C-alpha positions as semicolon CSV with decimal commas, in nm:
position;residue;x (nm);y (nm);z (nm)
1;M;0,000;0,000;0,000
2;T;0,133;0,335;-0,090
3;T;0,079;0,642;0,123
4;Q;0,027;0,955;-0,063
5;Q;0,195;1,271;0,063
6;P;-0,045;1,563;0,102
7;S;0,001;1,815;-0,170
8;R;0,161;2,149;-0,095
9;T;-0,178;2,318;-0,149
10;N;-0,352;2,089;0,103
11;R;-0,078;2,151;0,366
12;S;-0,105;2,524;0,308
13;R;-0,485;2,519;0,346
14;S;-0,457;2,309;0,659
15;R;-0,200;2,549;0,808
16;T;-0,416;2,849;0,715
17;R;-0,723;2,693;0,881
18;S;-0,516;2,629;1,193
19;I;-0,393;2,989;1,205
20;V;-0,744;3,127;1,148
21;A;-0,886;2,903;1,425
22;T;-0,612;3,014;1,669
23;A;-0,665;3,382;1,581
24;A;-1,041;3,348;1,629
25;A;-0,992;3,190;1,971
26;C;-0,754;3,469;2,075
27;A;-0,990;3,738;1,948
28;A;-1,276;3,588;2,146
29;A;-1,068;3,582;2,465
30;L;-0,915;3,930;2,422
31;P;-1,211;4,130;2,565
32;L;-1,204;3,910;2,874
33;V;-0,834;3,976;2,926
34;L;-0,865;4,351;2,878
35;A;-1,184;4,401;3,076
36;A;-1,147;4,557;3,419
37;P;-1,379;4,488;3,711
38;A;-1,683;4,716;3,694
39;Q;-1,612;4,883;4,027
40;A;-1,252;4,963;3,925
41;S;-1,331;5,142;3,601
42;P;-1,373;5,520;3,628
43;A;-1,674;5,697;3,486
44;P;-1,635;5,793;3,121
45;T;-1,470;6,130;3,079
46;S;-1,377;6,348;2,789
47;S;-1,007;6,308;2,713
48;D;-0,789;6,510;2,480
49;H;-0,757;6,229;2,224
50;E;-1,118;6,304;2,125
51;Y;-1,021;6,652;2,006
52;S;-0,884;6,770;1,673
53;C;-0,687;7,050;1,837
54;T;-0,403;7,076;2,086
55;V;-0,410;7,376;2,318
56;K;-0,109;7,453;2,537
57;A;-0,058;7,707;2,813
58;K;0,292;7,836;2,739
59;K;0,529;7,971;3,002
60;P;0,444;8,335;3,087
61;Y;0,707;8,601;3,026
62;D;0,787;8,961;3,112
63;T;0,708;9,180;2,810
64;G;0,943;9,456;2,928
65;D;0,651;9,699;2,930
66;Y;0,506;9,888;3,226
67;K;0,160;10,027;3,276
68;W;0,059;10,226;3,584
69;G;0,396;10,140;3,738
70;K;0,349;9,764;3,707
71;K;0,510;9,511;3,476
72;V;0,307;9,363;3,195
73;V;0,320;8,983;3,163
74;D;0,217;8,784;2,856
75;Y;0,041;8,452;2,916
76;P;0,056;8,294;2,568
77;V;-0,168;8,009;2,450
78;S;-0,056;7,796;2,152
79;I;-0,310;7,610;1,941
80;Y;-0,269;7,354;1,665
81;C;-0,564;7,192;1,488
82;H;-0,570;6,893;1,254
83;K;-0,906;7,012;1,115
84;D;-1,063;7,356;1,078
85;R;-1,222;7,435;1,412
86;Y;-1,385;7,703;1,624
87;L;-1,269;7,699;1,987
88;N;-1,390;7,841;2,316
89;I;-1,100;7,881;2,558
90;K;-1,100;7,959;2,931
91;Q;-0,785;8,084;3,098
92;Q;-0,696;8,135;3,464
93;Y;-0,398;8,334;3,595
94;W;-0,220;8,219;3,912
95;E;0,067;8,325;4,135
96;Y;0,248;8,022;4,271
97;D;0,290;8,003;4,647
98;G;0,460;7,704;4,798
99;Q;0,759;7,485;4,772
100;H;0,915;7,421;4,435
101;D;0,791;7,072;4,365
102;D;0,665;6,890;4,062
103;D;0,301;6,881;4,166
104;Y;0,232;7,255;4,184
105;D;-0,001;7,224;3,889
106;Q;-0,200;6,939;4,043
107;H;-0,375;7,152;4,302
108;D;-0,448;7,515;4,379
109;D;-0,383;7,498;4,755
110;G;-0,219;7,818;4,869
111;H;-0,180;7,965;4,521
112;D;-0,319;8,311;4,455
113;Y;-0,586;8,326;4,187
114;Q;-0,524;8,637;3,976
115;G;-0,830;8,634;3,750
116;G;-0,929;8,484;3,422
117;Y;-1,011;8,546;3,061
118;S;-1,219;8,372;2,795
119;W;-1,204;8,361;2,417
120;H;-1,518;8,269;2,223
121;K;-1,539;8,117;1,876
122;V;-1,170;8,148;1,790
123;Y;-1,124;8,009;1,438
124;V;-0,814;7,798;1,377
125;E;-0,737;7,670;1,027
126;H;-0,622;7,309;0,999
127;G;-0,249;7,244;0,991
128;T;-0,149;7,580;1,141
129;W;-0,013;7,694;1,476
130;T;-0,192;7,993;1,628
131;T;-0,076;8,181;1,936
132;L;-0,312;8,390;2,144
133;H;-0,156;8,652;2,370
134;S;-0,310;8,749;2,699
135;Y;-0,153;9,047;2,875
136;K;-0,193;9,110;3,244
137;L;-0,038;9,343;3,500
138;L;0,193;9,174;3,752
139;H;0,055;9,209;4,105
140;H;0,272;9,196;4,413
141;T;0,126;8,914;4,627
142;S;0,410;8,803;4,854
143;D;0,674;8,933;5,092
144;D;0,956;8,745;4,921
145;D;1,248;8,879;4,723
146;H;1,027;9,090;4,494
147;T;0,976;8,800;4,258
148;E;0,636;8,665;4,163
149;E;0,618;8,313;4,027
150;V;0,328;8,313;3,785
151;F;0,160;8,043;3,578
152;H;-0,168;7,997;3,400
153;K;-0,416;7,727;3,308
154;V;-0,629;7,680;2,999
155;K;-0,910;7,450;2,900
156;Y;-1,106;7,444;2,579
157;Q;-1,389;7,305;2,377
158;E;-1,412;7,280;2,001
159;R;-1,696;7,290;1,754
160;D;-1,747;7,049;1,466
161;H;-2,053;6,959;1,258
162;D;-2,208;6,785;1,563
163;G;-2,178;7,090;1,791
164;W;-1,953;7,176;2,083
165;S;-1,737;6,913;2,251
166;H;-1,707;6,866;2,625
167;W;-1,456;7,092;2,798
168;S;-1,105;6,950;2,807
169;G;-0,918;6,916;3,134
170;W;-0,703;7,205;3,254
171;H;-0,361;7,239;3,088
172;T;-0,108;7,416;3,311
173;S;0,198;7,612;3,204
174;H;0,535;7,605;3,373
175;Y;0,575;7,878;3,627
176;A;0,787;8,183;3,548
177;P;0,970;8,392;3,808
178;I;0,905;8,758;3,723
179;H;1,102;9,021;3,917
180;H;0,915;9,343;4,018
């Protein structure tokens, strides 16, 4: 009796079926592996990856100008959009009080709120960087060495054909020491 070797085509089909079956089994198990317990998963939130634009609070700087005997500080906001968008932007100005640590932007404890500003329906063309400038007088808030350490926060929402997005989280600049 002669045994016939399977043809190359039959071996290839058999191997392909085996690979497809293994892939299907893995795909079916994947959601179970990735799923977290219901009580451990946070409530859905709006994250920046849902947006077509990137909005950054840039480090404030001394403009070199004075008005009413006080320095003028620029709190710039940089924007880049992958698609044409209208944006609403909220900005808060802060004077940093506390130790120099890495978590100053995680809380507002002890920091001096210096006011805010809002832009409405700012148009940004796709593929371009836009910088908004926000000028504010430097206020003396501490008894230190005549230096104020200022920073600012921005959050935004954008408009597309479906309407306005949720507000993003706050984006905080680095602080800047500005001498009186």
